[in-house]
C-alpha angles and dihedrals in degrees: 000000000000129000126224091275092053098254122124121254088244090054093051092047090047091054092049094050096040097250095114139041115216089230091062124089101216147020085229093065116116091242092053090050090049089057090052088050091054091050090050093048093051089056095055100071116213108000138204111203118208097228127190099161094249118131096264099048092038093054091045091051091048094048092045091051092048091053103033101025108188093003090082135065128192111221122202118197109215118201140133090276092064114085113234091231090055092047092050093047092048092053092045093052092050091050092048091054096039092243114158109240137182128191116218130184121240125190105205091140088064090063111090087206089060101040094050085067105215126150092289097058093107090051090055092047095052091041089056092045096049092043090057092042092050090058090048091048091053094044094050098039098245121154105210144025115214132185136192106252111144138193095271090056090069092076097057138072101267113154089174088077089065090056088051091053092049090052091046092239115175120239105202096168091052093045090053091052094242119166125202090258091050091053092049092049093048092047091050092049089051090052094245111160091216094065093107098029109145116253113270137190137180119288091245090069088068093064117087115251112265094029108106117252108235133169089245093055091046091050092052091051093048093049091048093051092047089054092050090048089054088055087063101256117141111188116037147116134217108216115200115215100165109260088007127072117199113200118203117197123183114261091242089060099033096095090061090052093050100080133095096246093054091044089056092051092049090050094050093048098049099038087055088054090056105263117137097202127036118200136180114213108230093204090066129219116344121176109233095010091149088068089073087071094058121101113258092246089065093052094046097044107108091207088064093061 
């Protein structure tokens, strides 16, 4: 429906409430969504942001600090499932941007429900995180906990989102309708160095479902990924299948991996780490590829989303 000046009703309403700039073409533009994000953040009071240093949580922490200033705090959960390189980079980014940050300890590995590594591992991880953050929120007098789930995350198997709902955790990026590409575009426009940071996930996600998550297994995965990073690869995963390691390299970088000299380096690295068989996945890197090994009932269970 158009008004007398030819603009849609949604456009006029967006202009009134600050969601939309008249120079923009659509309420679906990243900038319009960013304005909705600002409105949502202002309504949350004092906010703790669950911060891992990935693009989504980093952009949320940056946006929250920009809007709320000292009424926000980025919170990093440190455990054996967080790679040391990711922890260091997350802290560095927060310091670069002047974002207040606090590192807390979580003990998800102490939960048998987590370490047995079934389809609900991510639920247990987020339940532990938000339980610890809720205590911190109460102790420090904050009003809300927020995390960086976005619109694209709704199409994947993510049981951690159920834990967030149970803990009443706010999802400002999702509420604003922001996609992963929107977030990258906004971060680039803001001059944030993390705008093209490769997707990352906890180290436990590299271990095949049903194989117990142990500190030793996590250490092997981390050391393997550090070694591949030193070889100059940017987007990859080390998948732990017991005696077998399955290396995923992004398709853009896969040609470089597919040569005898590189194969020899991979073999030397991972046999030294204790694997008997070293494989390179010809499909390349796929986020969440371990989910393909889950029974269908796990993927279709709405309580797992």
